CHARMM internal coordinates of N, CA and C (Angstrom, degrees):
IC EDIT
DIST 1 N 1 CA 1.4393
DIST 1 CA 1 C 1.5165
ANGL 1 N 1 CA 1 C 107.76
DIST 1 C 2 N 1.2713
ANGL 1 CA 1 C 2 N 116.89
DIHE 1 N 1 CA 1 C 2 N 118.82
DIST 2 N 2 CA 1.4589
ANGL 1 C 2 N 2 CA 122.12
DIHE 1 CA 1 C 2 N 2 CA 174.92
DIST 2 CA 2 C 1.5066
ANGL 2 N 2 CA 2 C 108.60
DIHE 1 C 2 N 2 CA 2 C -140.39
DIST 2 C 3 N 1.3016
ANGL 2 CA 2 C 3 N 115.36
DIHE 2 N 2 CA 2 C 3 N 166.25
DIST 3 N 3 CA 1.4526
ANGL 2 C 3 N 3 CA 118.90
DIHE 2 CA 2 C 3 N 3 CA 178.42
DIST 3 CA 3 C 1.5142
ANGL 3 N 3 CA 3 C 112.14
DIHE 2 C 3 N 3 CA 3 C 85.43
DIST 3 C 4 N 1.3144
ANGL 3 CA 3 C 4 N 116.67
DIHE 3 N 3 CA 3 C 4 N -158.68
DIST 4 N 4 CA 1.4567
ANGL 3 C 4 N 4 CA 122.17
DIHE 3 CA 3 C 4 N 4 CA -176.12
DIST 4 CA 4 C 1.5234
ANGL 4 N 4 CA 4 C 111.08
DIHE 3 C 4 N 4 CA 4 C -78.08
DIST 4 C 5 N 1.3162
ANGL 4 CA 4 C 5 N 114.66
DIHE 4 N 4 CA 4 C 5 N 146.15
DIST 5 N 5 CA 1.4556
ANGL 4 C 5 N 5 CA 121.12
DIHE 4 CA 4 C 5 N 5 CA 178.53
DIST 5 CA 5 C 1.5195
ANGL 5 N 5 CA 5 C 108.78
DIHE 4 C 5 N 5 CA 5 C -127.70
DIST 5 C 6 N 1.3037
ANGL 5 CA 5 C 6 N 116.19
DIHE 5 N 5 CA 5 C 6 N 152.04
DIST 6 N 6 CA 1.4581
ANGL 5 C 6 N 6 CA 120.41
DIHE 5 CA 5 C 6 N 6 CA 175.59
DIST 6 CA 6 C 1.5206
ANGL 6 N 6 CA 6 C 111.30
DIHE 5 C 6 N 6 CA 6 C -83.52
DIST 6 C 7 N 1.3210
ANGL 6 CA 6 C 7 N 117.30
DIHE 6 N 6 CA 6 C 7 N -14.63
DIST 7 N 7 CA 1.4622
ANGL 6 C 7 N 7 CA 122.88
DIHE 6 CA 6 C 7 N 7 CA -178.65
DIST 7 CA 7 C 1.5222
ANGL 7 N 7 CA 7 C 110.36
DIHE 6 C 7 N 7 CA 7 C -111.54
DIST 7 C 8 N 1.3131
ANGL 7 CA 7 C 8 N 116.19
DIHE 7 N 7 CA 7 C 8 N 147.97
DIST 8 N 8 CA 1.4637
ANGL 7 C 8 N 8 CA 120.27
DIHE 7 CA 7 C 8 N 8 CA 177.59
DIST 8 CA 8 C 1.5296
ANGL 8 N 8 CA 8 C 110.20
DIHE 7 C 8 N 8 CA 8 C -104.57
DIST 8 C 9 N 1.3081
ANGL 8 CA 8 C 9 N 115.62
DIHE 8 N 8 CA 8 C 9 N 162.27
DIST 9 N 9 CA 1.4608
ANGL 8 C 9 N 9 CA 121.04
DIHE 8 CA 8 C 9 N 9 CA 175.74
DIST 9 CA 9 C 1.5202
ANGL 9 N 9 CA 9 C 107.77
DIHE 8 C 9 N 9 CA 9 C -71.84
DIST 9 C 10 N 1.3360
ANGL 9 CA 9 C 10 N 116.27
DIHE 9 N 9 CA 9 C 10 N 122.75
DIST 10 N 10 CA 1.4659
ANGL 9 C 10 N 10 CA 121.33
DIHE 9 CA 9 C 10 N 10 CA -178.77
DIST 10 CA 10 C 1.5217
ANGL 10 N 10 CA 10 C 112.10
DIHE 9 C 10 N 10 CA 10 C -90.77
DIST 10 C 11 N 1.3328
ANGL 10 CA 10 C 11 N 116.63
DIHE 10 N 10 CA 10 C 11 N -28.94
DIST 11 N 11 CA 1.4599
ANGL 10 C 11 N 11 CA 121.39
DIHE 10 CA 10 C 11 N 11 CA -179.69
DIST 11 CA 11 C 1.5178
ANGL 11 N 11 CA 11 C 108.47
DIHE 10 C 11 N 11 CA 11 C -160.00
DIST 11 C 12 N 1.3336
ANGL 11 CA 11 C 12 N 115.54
DIHE 11 N 11 CA 11 C 12 N 156.49
DIST 12 N 12 CA 1.4643
ANGL 11 C 12 N 12 CA 120.22
DIHE 11 CA 11 C 12 N 12 CA -179.94
DIST 12 CA 12 C 1.5209
ANGL 12 N 12 CA 12 C 109.18
DIHE 11 C 12 N 12 CA 12 C -154.94
DIST 12 C 13 N 1.3341
ANGL 12 CA 12 C 13 N 115.38
DIHE 12 N 12 CA 12 C 13 N 153.47
DIST 13 N 13 CA 1.4581
ANGL 12 C 13 N 13 CA 121.21
DIHE 12 CA 12 C 13 N 13 CA 178.48
DIST 13 CA 13 C 1.5269
ANGL 13 N 13 CA 13 C 109.27
DIHE 12 C 13 N 13 CA 13 C -150.39
DIST 13 C 14 N 1.3173
ANGL 13 CA 13 C 14 N 115.53
DIHE 13 N 13 CA 13 C 14 N 144.20
DIST 14 N 14 CA 1.4597
ANGL 13 C 14 N 14 CA 121.72
DIHE 13 CA 13 C 14 N 14 CA 177.12
DIST 14 CA 14 C 1.5261
ANGL 14 N 14 CA 14 C 108.44
DIHE 13 C 14 N 14 CA 14 C -86.99
DIST 14 C 15 N 1.3320
ANGL 14 CA 14 C 15 N 117.21
DIHE 14 N 14 CA 14 C 15 N 122.13
DIST 15 N 15 CA 1.4686
ANGL 14 C 15 N 15 CA 122.76
DIHE 14 CA 14 C 15 N 15 CA 178.41
DIST 15 CA 15 C 1.5198
ANGL 15 N 15 CA 15 C 107.84
DIHE 14 C 15 N 15 CA 15 C -126.83
DIST 15 C 16 N 1.3285
ANGL 15 CA 15 C 16 N 115.69
DIHE 15 N 15 CA 15 C 16 N 106.32
DIST 16 N 16 CA 1.4665
ANGL 15 C 16 N 16 CA 123.29
DIHE 15 CA 15 C 16 N 16 CA -178.48
DIST 16 CA 16 C 1.5204
ANGL 16 N 16 CA 16 C 111.07
DIHE 15 C 16 N 16 CA 16 C 52.96
DIST 16 C 17 N 1.3165
ANGL 16 CA 16 C 17 N 117.95
DIHE 16 N 16 CA 16 C 17 N -114.57
DIST 17 N 17 CA 1.4744
ANGL 16 C 17 N 17 CA 122.31
DIHE 16 CA 16 C 17 N 17 CA -176.96
DIST 17 CA 17 C 1.5287
ANGL 17 N 17 CA 17 C 112.48
DIHE 16 C 17 N 17 CA 17 C -98.75
DIST 17 C 18 N 1.3392
ANGL 17 CA 17 C 18 N 116.72
DIHE 17 N 17 CA 17 C 18 N 26.07
DIST 18 N 18 CA 1.4610
ANGL 17 C 18 N 18 CA 119.46
DIHE 17 CA 17 C 18 N 18 CA -177.90
DIST 18 CA 18 C 1.5241
ANGL 18 N 18 CA 18 C 110.78
DIHE 17 C 18 N 18 CA 18 C -146.29
DIST 18 C 19 N 1.3155
ANGL 18 CA 18 C 19 N 114.70
DIHE 18 N 18 CA 18 C 19 N 165.60
DIST 19 N 19 CA 1.4572
ANGL 18 C 19 N 19 CA 122.61
DIHE 18 CA 18 C 19 N 19 CA 172.61
DIST 19 CA 19 C 1.5212
ANGL 19 N 19 CA 19 C 106.75
DIHE 18 C 19 N 19 CA 19 C -118.34
DIST 19 C 20 N 1.3249
ANGL 19 CA 19 C 20 N 116.00
DIHE 19 N 19 CA 19 C 20 N 128.97
DIST 20 N 20 CA 1.4539
ANGL 19 C 20 N 20 CA 121.88
DIHE 19 CA 19 C 20 N 20 CA 177.06
DIST 20 CA 20 C 1.5279
ANGL 20 N 20 CA 20 C 107.16
DIHE 19 C 20 N 20 CA 20 C -100.93
DIST 20 C 21 N 1.3449
ANGL 20 CA 20 C 21 N 116.88
DIHE 20 N 20 CA 20 C 21 N 124.44
DIST 21 N 21 CA 1.4627
ANGL 20 C 21 N 21 CA 122.12
DIHE 20 CA 20 C 21 N 21 CA -177.06
DIST 21 CA 21 C 1.5198
ANGL 21 N 21 CA 21 C 110.47
DIHE 20 C 21 N 21 CA 21 C -121.01
DIST 21 C 22 N 1.3215
ANGL 21 CA 21 C 22 N 116.37
DIHE 21 N 21 CA 21 C 22 N 132.19
DIST 22 N 22 CA 1.4549
ANGL 21 C 22 N 22 CA 121.81
DIHE 21 CA 21 C 22 N 22 CA 174.68
DIST 22 CA 22 C 1.5136
ANGL 22 N 22 CA 22 C 109.93
DIHE 21 C 22 N 22 CA 22 C -92.72
DIST 22 C 23 N 1.3251
ANGL 22 CA 22 C 23 N 115.83
DIHE 22 N 22 CA 22 C 23 N 118.93
DIST 23 N 23 CA 1.4629
ANGL 22 C 23 N 23 CA 122.66
DIHE 22 CA 22 C 23 N 23 CA -179.85
DIST 23 CA 23 C 1.5222
ANGL 23 N 23 CA 23 C 107.36
DIHE 22 C 23 N 23 CA 23 C -133.38
DIST 23 C 24 N 1.3280
ANGL 23 CA 23 C 24 N 116.18
DIHE 23 N 23 CA 23 C 24 N 116.85
DIST 24 N 24 CA 1.4686
ANGL 23 C 24 N 24 CA 121.78
DIHE 23 CA 23 C 24 N 24 CA -176.53
DIST 24 CA 24 C 1.5268
ANGL 24 N 24 CA 24 C 109.13
DIHE 23 C 24 N 24 CA 24 C 54.48
DIST 24 C 25 N 1.3382
ANGL 24 CA 24 C 25 N 118.83
DIHE 24 N 24 CA 24 C 25 N -124.18
DIST 25 N 25 CA 1.4669
ANGL 24 C 25 N 25 CA 120.05
DIHE 24 CA 24 C 25 N 25 CA -179.96
DIST 25 CA 25 C 1.5293
ANGL 25 N 25 CA 25 C 111.55
DIHE 24 C 25 N 25 CA 25 C -105.22
DIST 25 C 26 N 1.3224
ANGL 25 CA 25 C 26 N 116.35
DIHE 25 N 25 CA 25 C 26 N 30.28
DIST 26 N 26 CA 1.4698
ANGL 25 C 26 N 26 CA 121.72
DIHE 25 CA 25 C 26 N 26 CA 179.09
DIST 26 CA 26 C 1.5237
ANGL 26 N 26 CA 26 C 110.73
DIHE 25 C 26 N 26 CA 26 C -129.82
DIST 26 C 27 N 1.3339
ANGL 26 CA 26 C 27 N 114.26
DIHE 26 N 26 CA 26 C 27 N 155.30
DIST 27 N 27 CA 1.4589
ANGL 26 C 27 N 27 CA 121.76
DIHE 26 CA 26 C 27 N 27 CA 170.19
DIST 27 CA 27 C 1.5168
ANGL 27 N 27 CA 27 C 106.68
DIHE 26 C 27 N 27 CA 27 C -117.48
DIST 27 C 28 N 1.3283
ANGL 27 CA 27 C 28 N 116.24
DIHE 27 N 27 CA 27 C 28 N 127.14
DIST 28 N 28 CA 1.4572
ANGL 27 C 28 N 28 CA 122.21
DIHE 27 CA 27 C 28 N 28 CA 177.39
DIST 28 CA 28 C 1.5172
ANGL 28 N 28 CA 28 C 108.47
DIHE 27 C 28 N 28 CA 28 C -105.70
DIST 28 C 29 N 1.3366
ANGL 28 CA 28 C 29 N 116.50
DIHE 28 N 28 CA 28 C 29 N 133.95
DIST 29 N 29 CA 1.4555
ANGL 28 C 29 N 29 CA 122.59
DIHE 28 CA 28 C 29 N 29 CA 176.13
DIST 29 CA 29 C 1.5242
ANGL 29 N 29 CA 29 C 106.51
DIHE 28 C 29 N 29 CA 29 C -105.36
DIST 29 C 30 N 1.3295
ANGL 29 CA 29 C 30 N 116.32
DIHE 29 N 29 CA 29 C 30 N 116.37
DIST 30 N 30 CA 1.4650
ANGL 29 C 30 N 30 CA 122.46
DIHE 29 CA 29 C 30 N 30 CA -173.32
DIST 30 CA 30 C 1.5222
ANGL 30 N 30 CA 30 C 109.84
DIHE 29 C 30 N 30 CA 30 C -114.58
DIST 30 C 31 N 1.3160
ANGL 30 CA 30 C 31 N 116.50
DIHE 30 N 30 CA 30 C 31 N 129.85
DIST 31 N 31 CA 1.4624
ANGL 30 C 31 N 31 CA 122.68
DIHE 30 CA 30 C 31 N 31 CA 176.80
DIST 31 CA 31 C 1.5293
ANGL 31 N 31 CA 31 C 108.96
DIHE 30 C 31 N 31 CA 31 C -68.70
DIST 31 C 32 N 1.3404
ANGL 31 CA 31 C 32 N 117.93
DIHE 31 N 31 CA 31 C 32 N 127.81
DIST 32 N 32 CA 1.4655
ANGL 31 C 32 N 32 CA 119.53
DIHE 31 CA 31 C 32 N 32 CA -176.67
DIST 32 CA 32 C 1.5230
ANGL 32 N 32 CA 32 C 113.42
DIHE 31 C 32 N 32 CA 32 C -74.86
DIST 32 C 33 N 1.3156
ANGL 32 CA 32 C 33 N 118.36
DIHE 32 N 32 CA 32 C 33 N -18.84
DIST 33 N 33 CA 1.4656
ANGL 32 C 33 N 33 CA 121.06
DIHE 32 CA 32 C 33 N 33 CA 178.96
DIST 33 CA 33 C 1.5297
ANGL 33 N 33 CA 33 C 111.87
DIHE 32 C 33 N 33 CA 33 C -83.86
DIST 33 C 34 N 1.3330
ANGL 33 CA 33 C 34 N 116.56
DIHE 33 N 33 CA 33 C 34 N -45.83
DIST 34 N 34 CA 1.4664
ANGL 33 C 34 N 34 CA 121.20
DIHE 33 CA 33 C 34 N 34 CA -174.47
DIST 34 CA 34 C 1.5266
ANGL 34 N 34 CA 34 C 113.53
DIHE 33 C 34 N 34 CA 34 C -100.09
DIST 34 C 35 N 1.3361
ANGL 34 CA 34 C 35 N 117.13
DIHE 34 N 34 CA 34 C 35 N -16.01
DIST 35 N 35 CA 1.4673
ANGL 34 C 35 N 35 CA 124.56
DIHE 34 CA 34 C 35 N 35 CA -174.65
DIST 35 CA 35 C 1.5265
ANGL 35 N 35 CA 35 C 112.36
DIHE 34 C 35 N 35 CA 35 C 62.44
DIST 35 C 36 N 1.3214
ANGL 35 CA 35 C 36 N 117.09
DIHE 35 N 35 CA 35 C 36 N 21.66
DIST 36 N 36 CA 1.4632
ANGL 35 C 36 N 36 CA 121.83
DIHE 35 CA 35 C 36 N 36 CA 175.91
DIST 36 CA 36 C 1.5227
ANGL 36 N 36 CA 36 C 109.67
DIHE 35 C 36 N 36 CA 36 C -89.47
DIST 36 C 37 N 1.3246
ANGL 36 CA 36 C 37 N 115.60
DIHE 36 N 36 CA 36 C 37 N 148.77
DIST 37 N 37 CA 1.4566
ANGL 36 C 37 N 37 CA 120.72
DIHE 36 CA 36 C 37 N 37 CA 176.63
DIST 37 CA 37 C 1.5223
ANGL 37 N 37 CA 37 C 108.40
DIHE 36 C 37 N 37 CA 37 C -77.09
DIST 37 C 38 N 1.3130
ANGL 37 CA 37 C 38 N 116.78
DIHE 37 N 37 CA 37 C 38 N 117.93
DIST 38 N 38 CA 1.4675
ANGL 37 C 38 N 38 CA 121.99
DIHE 37 CA 37 C 38 N 38 CA 177.89
DIST 38 CA 38 C 1.5231
ANGL 38 N 38 CA 38 C 111.49
DIHE 37 C 38 N 38 CA 38 C -80.94
DIST 38 C 39 N 1.3249
ANGL 38 CA 38 C 39 N 114.93
DIHE 38 N 38 CA 38 C 39 N -38.38
DIST 39 N 39 CA 1.4609
ANGL 38 C 39 N 39 CA 119.88
DIHE 38 CA 38 C 39 N 39 CA -174.03
DIST 39 CA 39 C 1.5163
ANGL 39 N 39 CA 39 C 108.56
DIHE 38 C 39 N 39 CA 39 C -156.64
DIST 39 C 40 N 1.3284
ANGL 39 CA 39 C 40 N 116.34
DIHE 39 N 39 CA 39 C 40 N 150.97
DIST 40 N 40 CA 1.4538
ANGL 39 C 40 N 40 CA 120.78
DIHE 39 CA 39 C 40 N 40 CA 170.51
DIST 40 CA 40 C 1.5121
ANGL 40 N 40 CA 40 C 108.26
DIHE 39 C 40 N 40 CA 40 C -133.84
DIST 40 C 41 N 1.3116
ANGL 40 CA 40 C 41 N 115.09
DIHE 40 N 40 CA 40 C 41 N 134.62
DIST 41 N 41 CA 1.4567
ANGL 40 C 41 N 41 CA 121.84
DIHE 40 CA 40 C 41 N 41 CA -175.40
DIST 41 CA 41 C 1.5188
ANGL 41 N 41 CA 41 C 109.62
DIHE 40 C 41 N 41 CA 41 C -121.07
DIST 41 C 42 N 1.3242
ANGL 41 CA 41 C 42 N 116.55
DIHE 41 N 41 CA 41 C 42 N 128.35
DIST 42 N 42 CA 1.4559
ANGL 41 C 42 N 42 CA 119.93
DIHE 41 CA 41 C 42 N 42 CA 173.42
DIST 42 CA 42 C 1.5179
ANGL 42 N 42 CA 42 C 106.53
DIHE 41 C 42 N 42 CA 42 C -85.23
DIST 42 C 43 N 1.3300
ANGL 42 CA 42 C 43 N 117.28
DIHE 42 N 42 CA 42 C 43 N 126.18
DIST 43 N 43 CA 1.4601
ANGL 42 C 43 N 43 CA 120.10
DIHE 42 CA 42 C 43 N 43 CA -174.40
DIST 43 CA 43 C 1.5200
ANGL 43 N 43 CA 43 C 113.61
DIHE 42 C 43 N 43 CA 43 C -95.40
DIST 43 C 44 N 1.3107
ANGL 43 CA 43 C 44 N 117.19
DIHE 43 N 43 CA 43 C 44 N -14.94
DIST 44 N 44 CA 1.4637
ANGL 43 C 44 N 44 CA 120.28
DIHE 43 CA 43 C 44 N 44 CA 178.41
DIST 44 CA 44 C 1.5211
ANGL 44 N 44 CA 44 C 108.75
DIHE 43 C 44 N 44 CA 44 C -153.47
DIST 44 C 45 N 1.3094
ANGL 44 CA 44 C 45 N 116.63
DIHE 44 N 44 CA 44 C 45 N 147.00
DIST 45 N 45 CA 1.4689
ANGL 44 C 45 N 45 CA 120.53
DIHE 44 CA 44 C 45 N 45 CA -178.56
DIST 45 CA 45 C 1.5318
ANGL 45 N 45 CA 45 C 112.53
DIHE 44 C 45 N 45 CA 45 C -75.19
DIST 45 C 46 N 1.3250
ANGL 45 CA 45 C 46 N 117.35
DIHE 45 N 45 CA 45 C 46 N -19.76
DIST 46 N 46 CA 1.4698
ANGL 45 C 46 N 46 CA 120.49
DIHE 45 CA 45 C 46 N 46 CA 179.55
DIST 46 CA 46 C 1.5287
ANGL 46 N 46 CA 46 C 109.78
DIHE 45 C 46 N 46 CA 46 C -91.41
DIST 46 C 47 N 1.3273
ANGL 46 CA 46 C 47 N 118.05
DIHE 46 N 46 CA 46 C 47 N 119.12
DIST 47 N 47 CA 1.4691
ANGL 46 C 47 N 47 CA 121.10
DIHE 46 CA 46 C 47 N 47 CA -174.15
DIST 47 CA 47 C 1.5296
ANGL 47 N 47 CA 47 C 114.48
DIHE 46 C 47 N 47 CA 47 C -64.25
DIST 47 C 48 N 1.3287
ANGL 47 CA 47 C 48 N 118.64
DIHE 47 N 47 CA 47 C 48 N -21.77
DIST 48 N 48 CA 1.4676
ANGL 47 C 48 N 48 CA 119.76
DIHE 47 CA 47 C 48 N 48 CA -179.14
DIST 48 CA 48 C 1.5313
ANGL 48 N 48 CA 48 C 112.93
DIHE 47 C 48 N 48 CA 48 C -77.39
DIST 48 C 49 N 1.3246
ANGL 48 CA 48 C 49 N 117.73
DIHE 48 N 48 CA 48 C 49 N -11.50
DIST 49 N 49 CA 1.4639
ANGL 48 C 49 N 49 CA 120.87
DIHE 48 CA 48 C 49 N 49 CA 175.37
DIST 49 CA 49 C 1.5237
ANGL 49 N 49 CA 49 C 109.09
DIHE 48 C 49 N 49 CA 49 C -80.23
DIST 49 C 50 N 1.3303
ANGL 49 CA 49 C 50 N 116.64
DIHE 49 N 49 CA 49 C 50 N 149.87
DIST 50 N 50 CA 1.4645
ANGL 49 C 50 N 50 CA 119.11
DIHE 49 CA 49 C 50 N 50 CA -179.49
DIST 50 CA 50 C 1.5253
ANGL 50 N 50 CA 50 C 111.12
DIHE 49 C 50 N 50 CA 50 C -140.26
DIST 50 C 51 N 1.3155
ANGL 50 CA 50 C 51 N 115.07
DIHE 50 N 50 CA 50 C 51 N 155.19
DIST 51 N 51 CA 1.4591
ANGL 50 C 51 N 51 CA 122.32
DIHE 50 CA 50 C 51 N 51 CA 177.25
DIST 51 CA 51 C 1.5267
ANGL 51 N 51 CA 51 C 107.64
DIHE 50 C 51 N 51 CA 51 C -74.18
DIST 51 C 52 N 1.3192
ANGL 51 CA 51 C 52 N 117.12
DIHE 51 N 51 CA 51 C 52 N 125.71
DIST 52 N 52 CA 1.4621
ANGL 51 C 52 N 52 CA 121.65
DIHE 51 CA 51 C 52 N 52 CA -179.44
DIST 52 CA 52 C 1.5269
ANGL 52 N 52 CA 52 C 112.73
DIHE 51 C 52 N 52 CA 52 C -104.51
DIST 52 C 53 N 1.3465
ANGL 52 CA 52 C 53 N 116.62
DIHE 52 N 52 CA 52 C 53 N -33.23
DIST 53 N 53 CA 1.4665
ANGL 52 C 53 N 53 CA 121.10
DIHE 52 CA 52 C 53 N 53 CA -175.90
DIST 53 CA 53 C 1.5203
ANGL 53 N 53 CA 53 C 109.75
DIHE 52 C 53 N 53 CA 53 C -143.31
DIST 53 C 54 N 1.3305
ANGL 53 CA 53 C 54 N 115.75
DIHE 53 N 53 CA 53 C 54 N 148.72
DIST 54 N 54 CA 1.4636
ANGL 53 C 54 N 54 CA 122.21
DIHE 53 CA 53 C 54 N 54 CA 171.58
DIST 54 CA 54 C 1.5264
ANGL 54 N 54 CA 54 C 106.36
DIHE 53 C 54 N 54 CA 54 C -132.64
DIST 54 C 55 N 1.3352
ANGL 54 CA 54 C 55 N 116.57
DIHE 54 N 54 CA 54 C 55 N 131.50
DIST 55 N 55 CA 1.4684
ANGL 54 C 55 N 55 CA 120.27
DIHE 54 CA 54 C 55 N 55 CA 176.32
DIST 55 CA 55 C 1.5101
ANGL 55 N 55 CA 55 C 109.44
DIHE 54 C 55 N 55 CA 55 C -127.85
DIST 55 C 56 N 1.3124
ANGL 55 CA 55 C 56 N 115.12
DIHE 55 N 55 CA 55 C 56 N 158.32
DIST 56 N 56 CA 1.4709
ANGL 55 C 56 N 56 CA 120.73
DIHE 55 CA 55 C 56 N 56 CA 179.73
DIST 56 CA 56 C 1.4866
ANGL 56 N 56 CA 56 C 109.29
DIHE 55 C 56 N 56 CA 56 C -129.83
END
COOR INIT
IC SEED 1 N 1 CA 1 C
IC BUILD
């Protein structure tokens, strides 16, 4: 995912060598060195739900 998005980052947390960002109903795991997306996780099957908080 690059470029413009219709959704904003709602929450983020630094976990070891990555940043986990909550965007809509997904969590993106981003490498802090390369800024590449390592993984993306859908947190709910309903698209209108969104990630509100991330804790470690």
